[in-house]
C-alpha positions in Angstrom: 28.8 20.8 -17.2 29.2 24.5 -17.2 31.7 26.2 -14.8 28.9 27.8 -12.8 26.6 24.9 -12.5 27.5 24.2 -8.8 29.7 26.9 -7.2 31.1 26.2 -3.8 32.4 29.3 -2.0 34.7 28.9 1.0 34.5 31.7 3.5 36.1 32.4 6.9 33.7 35.3 7.4 36.5 37.8 7.0 36.3 40.9 4.9 38.7 39.5 2.4 36.4 36.5 1.8 33.6 38.8 0.6 35.2 38.9 -2.8 35.0 35.2 -3.0 31.3 35.3 -2.1 30.7 38.0 -4.7 32.5 36.2 -7.5 31.0 32.9 -6.7 27.5 34.5 -6.7 28.2 36.0 -10.2 29.5 32.7 -11.7 26.5 30.8 -10.4 24.1 33.5 -11.5 25.4 33.7 -15.0 25.1 29.9 -15.4 21.8 29.7 -13.6 23.6 27.3 -11.3 23.6 26.5 -7.6 25.5 28.5 -5.0 26.8 26.7 -1.9 28.7 28.7 0.8 30.8 26.7 3.3 32.3 27.8 6.6 34.4 25.5 8.8 34.2 25.8 12.6 37.4 24.7 14.3 36.7 21.6 16.3 38.4 20.9 19.6 37.1 17.9 21.4 38.9 16.6 24.4 39.5 13.0 25.1 38.5 12.6 28.7 37.0 9.1 29.3 36.9 9.7 33.1 35.0 13.0 32.6 32.3 12.4 30.0 30.6 15.6 31.1 33.6 17.5 29.7 33.2 15.9 26.3 29.5 16.6 26.4 30.2 20.3 27.1 32.6 20.5 24.2 30.1 18.9 21.8 27.5 21.4 22.9 29.9 24.3 22.4 30.7 23.1 18.8 27.0 22.8 18.1 26.4 26.3 19.4 29.3 27.6 17.4 28.0 26.0 14.2 24.5 27.5 14.8 26.0 31.0 15.2 28.2 30.5 12.2 25.3 29.4 10.0 23.4 32.6 10.9 26.5 34.7 10.3 27.2 33.2 6.9 23.6 33.6 5.8 23.6 37.2 6.8 26.9 37.9 5.0 25.8 36.2 1.8 22.6 38.2 1.8 24.5 41.4 2.4 27.2 40.8 -0.3 25.0 39.3 -3.0 21.4 40.5 -2.3 20.2 36.9 -2.5 17.3 35.8 -0.3 17.7 32.9 2.1 16.3 30.3 -0.4 18.7 31.4 -3.1 21.7 29.6 -1.8 22.8 26.8 0.5 24.9 27.1 3.6 27.2 24.3 4.7 28.8 24.5 8.2 31.5 21.9 8.8 33.8 21.3 11.7 37.4 20.0 11.7 40.3 20.9 9.4 39.3 23.7 7.0 40.9 22.5 3.8 39.9 18.9 4.2 36.3 19.9 5.1 36.0 22.2 2.1 37.5 19.6 -0.3 35.0 17.0 1.1 32.1 19.3 0.6 33.2 20.1 -2.9 33.1 16.4 -3.7 29.8 15.9 -1.9 27.9 18.6 -3.7 29.6 17.9 -7.1 31.1 21.3 -7.3 32.1 22.5 -10.8 33.9 25.5 -9.3 35.4 26.2 -5.9 36.0 29.9 -5.0 38.3 30.8 -2.2 39.7 34.1 -1.0 43.4 35.0 -0.8 45.0 37.1 1.9 47.6 39.4 0.5 49.0 42.9 0.0 49.9 44.7 -3.2 53.4 45.2 -4.5 56.5 43.8 -3.0 54.8 43.1 0.3 52.2 40.8 -1.3 52.0 37.7 0.9 51.8 34.1 -0.1 48.5 32.3 -0.2 47.3 31.1 3.2 47.8 27.4 3.8 44.1 26.5 3.5 43.6 28.3 0.2 46.8 26.8 -1.2 45.8 23.2 -0.4 42.4 23.8 -1.9 44.0 24.9 -5.1 46.4 22.0 -5.1 43.9 19.2 -4.4 40.4 20.2 -5.6 38.9 17.9 -8.2 37.5 20.9 -10.2 38.6 24.4 -11.2 39.5 26.7 -8.4 39.1 30.5 -8.4 41.4 32.4 -6.1 39.5 35.7 -5.6 41.2 39.0 -5.2 39.4 42.4 -5.3 40.1 44.2 -8.7 38.4 46.7 -10.9 36.3 45.0 -13.6 38.3 45.7 -16.7 36.8 42.9 -18.8 40.3 41.7 -19.7 41.3 38.0 -19.3 44.8 36.6 -19.7 45.5 33.0 -20.6 49.1 31.9 -20.6 50.0 28.7 -22.4 53.2 26.7 -22.9 51.7 25.5 -26.3 51.3 21.9 -25.0 48.1 19.9 -25.1 48.0 20.0 -21.3 47.6 23.8 -21.4 44.7 23.7 -23.8 42.0 23.1 -21.1 43.1 26.3 -19.5 42.9 28.2 -22.7 39.5 26.7 -23.5 38.2 27.6 -20.1 39.5 31.1 -20.5 37.6 31.4 -23.7 34.4 30.1 -22.1 34.7 32.7 -19.3 35.5 35.5 -21.7 32.5 34.7 -23.9 30.2 34.6 -20.8 31.4 37.9 -19.4 31.9 39.7 -22.7 35.6 40.1 -21.9 38.7 40.5 -24.1 40.9 37.4 -24.1 44.6 37.5 -24.6 46.7 34.4 -25.1 50.3 34.6 -23.9 53.4 32.5 -24.5 56.7 33.2 -23.0 59.9 32.3 -24.8 62.2 31.3 -21.9 65.5 32.1 -23.6 68.1 32.0 -20.8 71.8 32.3 -21.6 73.5 29.0 -21.0 77.3 28.6 -20.3 79.3 27.4 -23.3 80.3 23.8 -23.1 84.0 23.0 -22.9 87.0 23.4 -20.6 86.1 27.0 -19.9 83.0 26.2 -17.9 84.7 25.7 -14.5 86.4 29.1 -15.1 83.3 31.0 -16.1 82.0 29.9 -19.5 80.9 32.4 -22.1 77.1 32.7 -22.3 75.5 31.5 -25.5 72.7 33.9 -26.6 70.6 32.9 -29.6 71.0 35.4 -32.5 68.2 37.9 -33.1 67.1 36.2 -36.3 66.6 32.9 -34.5 64.6 34.6 -31.7 62.4 36.2 -34.4 61.8 32.7 -36.0 60.9 31.3 -32.6 58.5 34.2 -31.9 56.9 33.7 -35.3 56.5 29.9 -34.8 55.0 30.4 -31.4 52.5 33.0 -32.7 51.6 30.5 -35.4 50.8 27.9 -32.8 48.7 30.4 -30.9 46.7 31.1 -34.1 46.1 27.4 -34.7 45.1 26.9 -31.0 42.6 29.7 -31.3 41.1 28.4 -34.5 40.9 24.8 -33.1 39.1 26.0 -30.0 36.9 28.5 -31.8 38.3 31.5 -29.8 38.5 35.1 -30.7 41.7 36.3 -28.9 44.6 38.7 -29.0 48.0 37.1 -28.9 51.3 38.0 -27.3 54.7 36.3 -27.4 57.2 37.7 -25.0 60.7 36.7 -23.8 61.6 35.8 -20.3 60.8 33.5 -17.4 57.3 32.2 -17.8 55.9 33.1 -14.4 57.5 36.5 -14.4 56.2 37.2 -17.9 52.7 36.2 -17.0 52.6 38.4 -13.9 54.2 41.4 -15.7 51.8 41.1 -18.7 48.7 40.7 -16.4 49.7 44.0 -14.8 50.4 45.7 -18.1 47.0 44.7 -19.5 45.3 45.5 -16.1 43.7 42.0 -16.4 41.0 41.2 -13.9 41.5 37.5 -14.3 44.4 35.1 -15.2 43.4 31.6 -16.2 46.2 29.0 -15.8 46.1 25.2 -16.4 47.8 22.7 -14.2 47.8 18.9 -14.7 47.1 16.4 -12.0 45.5 13.1 -11.2 42.5 12.2 -9.2 42.4 10.6 -5.8 45.4 9.9 -3.7 47.7 10.3 -6.7 46.6 13.9 -7.4 49.7 16.0 -7.8 50.6 19.5 -6.6 50.6 22.5 -8.8 53.5 23.0 -11.2 56.0 25.7 -10.1 54.9 28.2 -12.8 51.2 27.9 -12.0 52.0 28.1 -8.3 54.0 31.3 -8.7 51.1 32.8 -10.8 48.5 31.9 -8.2 50.6 33.3 -5.4 51.9 36.5 -7.1 49.1 37.8 -9.4 47.5 41.2 -8.6 44.1 39.9 -9.7 42.0 36.8 -9.4 43.4 33.5 -10.8 41.3 30.7 -12.1 43.1 27.3 -12.0 41.9 24.7 -14.6 42.7 21.0 -14.2 44.2 19.1 -17.1 43.6 15.5 -16.4 
């Protein structure tokens, strides 16, 4: 199935969620797929067996809130995308936001979930909200964390050169081809000075730094693997091999390129055994200045 076959957008009806609606609309439109927009109404029902009328009043309040939310979501989608009412589906749920969205994603067979991210630029950039973070962690399909950004048609795909990272690279190639964007593959050589082994370690060991010729060899070998990966996946892509911590290198390169999208892979399992994001992927999702697409490597 294509990425945009069934796109589920999660919205809290805030201004920051409009970017999620906009991008979800575009992904679905390019694929000729279905757009589903979900809003979750917080449900508060009292347990009052001696006063059933109170429970009835709460239920009526929830139903009323859901009706108002459905109208608000429909209006917002029409305003942001220009779609008519029959061009998308609205799902209003009640209860916990993340659990409800994940349940709807499974129910509609979503091939992509799009969620917004609250945050600021620069040093003051905030972490993902709890709801968005749990959606990214546990969704069964790729998740796009949407952030407003100028359309530069530049996509960055970091890879640790392992097989588990290839689905992310392949997905980045698919998106780049669909959007007519330039794709850059990135690998970071995480060369950190390590203390010398021996009796001097407790007293401050001498750091061991690889000689320049060895670093050049490592850089050349990594570039060769990137070439082979591109050929194997049938991708036309630029390549970069840089030195430094992986997450930091990705965030820095994304800003240097002015990328509008970073595509990162994370491995996990389905069902109750589904694991959380790896630390590198999590840092990228939280810290990127642009949208981040998280691909699952099962």
